[in-house]
Every structure is written in structure tokens, then in C-alpha cells.
C-alpha positions in Angstrom: 16.4 0.8 -73.8 17.6 2.3 -77.0 15.8 5.1 -78.7 14.5 4.1 -82.1 16.6 5.8 -84.7 14.8 8.2 -87.1 15.5 7.3 -90.8 17.5 9.7 -92.9 15.2 12.3 -94.4 15.8 14.5 -97.4 13.8 17.2 -99.1 14.3 19.4 -102.2 13.5 23.1 -102.1 10.8 23.8 -104.7 10.2 27.5 -103.9 12.1 30.1 -101.8 11.6 33.7 -100.8 12.7 36.3 -98.2 10.2 37.5 -95.7 9.7 41.3 -95.6 10.0 44.0 -94.3 13.4 43.3 -92.7 14.4 40.3 -94.8 16.0 38.5 -91.9 14.2 35.1 -92.5 14.1 33.0 -95.7 11.1 30.8 -96.4 11.3 27.5 -98.3 8.7 25.2 -99.6 10.2 21.7 -99.5 9.1 18.3 -100.8 10.5 15.4 -98.8 11.3 11.8 -99.9 8.5 10.5 -97.6 5.9 12.2 -99.8 5.2 15.0 -97.4 5.7 18.8 -97.8 6.8 21.5 -95.4 7.3 25.2 -95.3 10.7 25.8 -93.5 12.1 29.0 -92.1 15.8 29.8 -91.7 17.8 32.8 -90.8 18.8 34.8 -93.9 22.5 34.2 -93.2 21.9 30.7 -94.6 20.6 31.4 -98.1 19.6 28.4 -100.2 17.9 28.1 -103.6 15.4 26.1 -105.6 16.8 22.6 -106.1 19.0 22.5 -103.0 18.5 19.5 -100.8 17.9 19.6 -97.0 18.8 16.4 -95.1 18.1 15.2 -91.6 20.7 12.8 -90.3 20.6 11.8 -86.6 18.3 14.7 -85.6 20.6 17.3 -87.3 19.7 19.2 -90.4 22.2 19.9 -93.3 22.2 21.5 -96.7 25.2 21.0 -98.9 27.2 19.6 -96.0 26.5 22.8 -94.0 24.7 22.4 -90.6 21.5 24.4 -90.6 19.0 25.3 -87.9 15.5 25.5 -89.3 12.8 27.0 -87.1 9.9 24.8 -86.1 7.8 23.3 -88.9 5.3 20.5 -89.6 4.8 18.1 -92.4 1.7 18.7 -94.5 0.2 17.8 -97.8 1.1 19.6 -101.0 -2.0 21.9 -101.1 -1.4 23.1 -97.5 2.3 23.7 -98.1 1.5 25.8 -101.2 -1.2 27.8 -99.3 1.0 28.4 -96.3 4.0 29.4 -98.5 1.9 32.0 -100.4 0.0 33.4 -97.4 2.9 33.4 -94.8 3.3 36.9 -93.4 1.3 38.7 -96.1 
């Protein structure tokens, strides 16, 4: 039996910052085209900025045609994403 295919998903970065003290991880608050939000973490060697678009195509994540590897995250509502983004690692 075929696995159901996940629809393409895209999300725009609305806030970004680097986690301290080492600054090895970047944190992004993202709003997705399905109406959900998420706080995504990526290695600092993949710096992106407000307005950049993350896309999931066939279970792979991309930003500006570059393959990315976000750490685990969950979809949440706007208020939870804002709270989590502000309070993360403080």
C-alpha cells in the first residue's frame, strides 16, 4: 500500500535570533501556510533572516533551494510560538 503523500508546506520566518552563550544554534519563529506556527532551531552554519521561506517537499526541508536540517519542532498556535520564542533558553 502506498504511503499517503504529505502536501507541500511552506512557512515564512517572522523572527530570528541566535541562542547564547555559544551562538551555535539559530532560533526562528515561523508562520506556515496551514495557519500554524512553530519555533524552529537550526545550526548556526545555516543563517537565515526574517522573510526567508522554509519549504517541506517530500519530507525534506529547504530554504532558498538549500537543503536544511531543522531540529525537532511542533506546530502550535501564534501565542504559544511567541511565548516559546521569547522564553527559549533564557
